[in-house]
N, C-alpha and C positions, 0 to 999 in steps of 0.2 A: 367491525374495526374501530379503533379508537384513534383520535387525532392526537399526536404527540410532537414534541420538539426534539430534534436530533442535530448534533454537531457532526458534520461529515469530516472524518479524519483521514481517510484514504480510499482509493479505488484501485482494484486490480486490473491488469490488462485484460481486455475482453477475451472470453473463451467461447468455444463452439458447443452448443447444446442441441441434442436431438429434439427436445421439446420446444425450446425457445429460440433456436437458431444461433443467437449470439447473446451472451449474458455477461454482466459485470457483477462482481462481489464488492459491496461497499461496507466498510467498517466505520463506525462512529460511536458517539456517546449519547445515550438517552438522557434527556434533561427533564427537570421538573418544570412547573409553570413559571418559576422564577429564574429559569436557565441555570440551575445548579446541577452539576454532574451527578448522575445516579449510577450508571453501569455501562459497560461496553455493549454494543449491539451490532449484529451482522444483518444487512439487508440483502436478501437473495431469494429468488432471481430478480434481476432488473435489466431490461433491454435499454441500457443507457443511451446508446447512440440513436435509438428510435424515439426517444422522448422529444416533446416539443422543445424548441430552443430555450424558451423562458423557464423550463423545468429542469434543464441540465445543470444540476447543482455543482458548483466548483468545490474543490477541496477547501476545508476550513470555512464553510458556510453553515449557518444554522438554518435548517428547513423545518417546516411544519408539514406533516403528512399523516394519512390514515394508515395504521399498521396493525398487524396481528401476529401472534406466534405462528411460525411455519410448521404445520402439522406433518410435513414431509421431511423434517430435519429435527432430530431430537436434541441437538446441541442447544444449551440454555439461551445463548445469545441470538439465535436465528429467528428472524421475523420476515414476513411478507409485507409488501407495500402496495398501496393503491396508486399506480403511476399518475392517474389523473388528479390526485389530491395534492400533489407536491407543490408547495409554495416556498420560494426562497425568501427568508426574512432578512438576513444581513450576513456580511462577511467579516470574519475575525482576522484582523491584520497582524502585522509583525512588529508593531510599535513596542518600544521599550524591551527589545530583545525577546519578543514572543511572549510577553508577560501574560496577556489574556489567554492565549492558547495554552500556556503552562497551567493556568488556573483551572482549566477544564480537564487537561490530560493527566498531569502528574499526581493528583489525588487518587487516581485509579491505577497507579503503577504497581506491578508485581515484582517480587524479589528475583524470581527466576521462572524458567519454563516449568520446572517441577512444581512450583507453588501454584501456577495456573492449573496444572493437572490435579494437584491435591485438592483444590477447591471445586473440582468438577467443571472447570471452565474450559473454553476452547479458543479464547481470544483475549488479548491484553497487550500492555506495553511493558517492556523491560529495558534496563540499561546494562549493556555489556560491560564487564570489568575491563576487558582488553580485546582488541581486534588482532587476530593472528595475521589475516591477510584478506584482501579483496581479490577476486579472480573471476574469469568468465570461461564458459565452455561453448563450443560450437553446437548448434542444434539443427534439426532438419529445416531446410529452406522452404519447403512447401507443405501445405496441409495434406493430410492423408486423403485418399480418394473419398472415403466416407464423409470426412469433414467438408471437403469441397462440395459434395453433393448436398449437404445440409445448407451450406452458404448459398447455393444456387437455387434453393427452394424459395419461391416468392409468394407472398400473400397478395391479394388484390390491392392495387394502388401502392405496393411497397417497392422501394428502389433496391437495386442489387447491393449486396454487401461488398465493401472494398476492404475488409479486414485483412491486414497484412500479417503474415507469419514472420515473427522476429527470429532470425537465424542464429541467435546467441542467447544464452542464459547467463545471468549475473549472480554472483554469490558473495557472501561474507563467511569467513571462518572466524569464530569468536569464542571467548571463554567467559562464562558467567561468574558471579561472585561466589558461587558454590564450587568453582573450579571445574565445572563440566564444560567440555568443548563441543561445539556444534558447527556444522556446515549447512547453512540455509540458503536456498535460492531466494531471489528478490523478485516478487511478482508485482511490485508497485508500478502502476501505469505511468507515473511520472518518469521513472527511469527508462522504461521502454521508449517513451516519447522523446526523451533526451537523446537516445541513440538515433532514432529516426530523423530527428531534426538536424542533428550534427551531420549525419550522412547526406541528407538531401541538400544541405547548404554547402557541402564541400565543393571546392573547385577542382578537385583532382580529376584526372582523365578517365580512369577505369573504376568499375564498381569495387574491385578489390582494394584499390587505394582509398576510395571514399569510405568503405567500411573500416579500414584500418585507422583512418583519421578519426572516425566516429568512436571507435573502441577506445582510442587514446583519450578522447575528450571525456568519455564516461569514466575511464580510470582516473583522470585528473580530478573529476568531481567526487567520486566515491572513495578514492584513496588519498589523494593529496589534500583536497579541500576538506572533506568531511572528517578525516581522521586527524587533521592537524588544527582545524579552525572551528569545528562544530562540536557541540555537546550532544553526542549522538545517542538516540534511543531507537529501539526497534518495536514497531507494532507487529505482533506475530499472531498467526492463527493456524488452526489445524485443518485437515481435509475431512470432508464429511464421511468418506468411506475408509479413511485411514486415520483414525483418531489420534494415534501416537506420532503422526508425521506433521511437523509444523514447518512453516515457511515465514519469511519476512514479507508482509503484505503492505508495509508502509514504513517510511523513515521520518523521524521527528528530529529536527536538527537546528535548534537555536545556536547562535554563536556562543563560543566559550566566553564566560565572563571572567576577565582578568583583573586582578587586584595587585597593585604594585607592591603591597606589603605582605602578600601571601604567595606561597609557591603555587604554581599552576598545576593543581592536582588532576584536573580533568584532562589536561593535555597529556600528562604521563600515562593516564589510563587508556587513552585512545590512540596513541602512536603505534605504529607497526612493531611487531615483535622482531628481535634480532635472534637469528638462529646460529 
């Protein structure tokens, strides 16, 4: 394994694995020794919630870790990581409207999902030309019996997993600059956690009412706030066993830069469609 620097761009909500019990997929940017961006990288598998607290890297941190190509995953961006080697170096903040984050991410932007595929890639960032709509769907409330059995399996000295099944899935329907329309689910851990926190902080009496309030808060963030006030990009990745199926694994959302002497082009690109 070789020690490298990586900018952490997003983490997906934990999933259940037969081999690893609970895993998280991390997407980031591989950096050179001078912290210049080289390429997108996928770190998988990693048992994030079982890491020592000082190794649980936050989003937009630069870490140093020993990594190697994942020989069980032929996708070009996929790497394994030595959990014990993780060192958090520094956090990239939001000063000057995310200028430093942009300097890492935007040089690696793709024109479209098709351009990612055409280059033999499986991971990247794109900017939608327009958002058709945000929406959610109900999902199963409980893990399947097989998944529950996996979560209940404990290694020596390991604490039980309290991984919650989120009973809703969140989506964007959008159009790219090549006029291709997509409907992608959002697996960004940040959005699932937004739903959980809003529900748990609700003062409503019933679970149904608390969930309804949380869903409205998520809608306000992803539809009202992001589509009107943010310069929205999607970090997208495909599935290992279904290479043509992509999803949104992270959202990149600096504030729209407004200039009084110019029309707000970004705003018109990202507002909801009228049917």
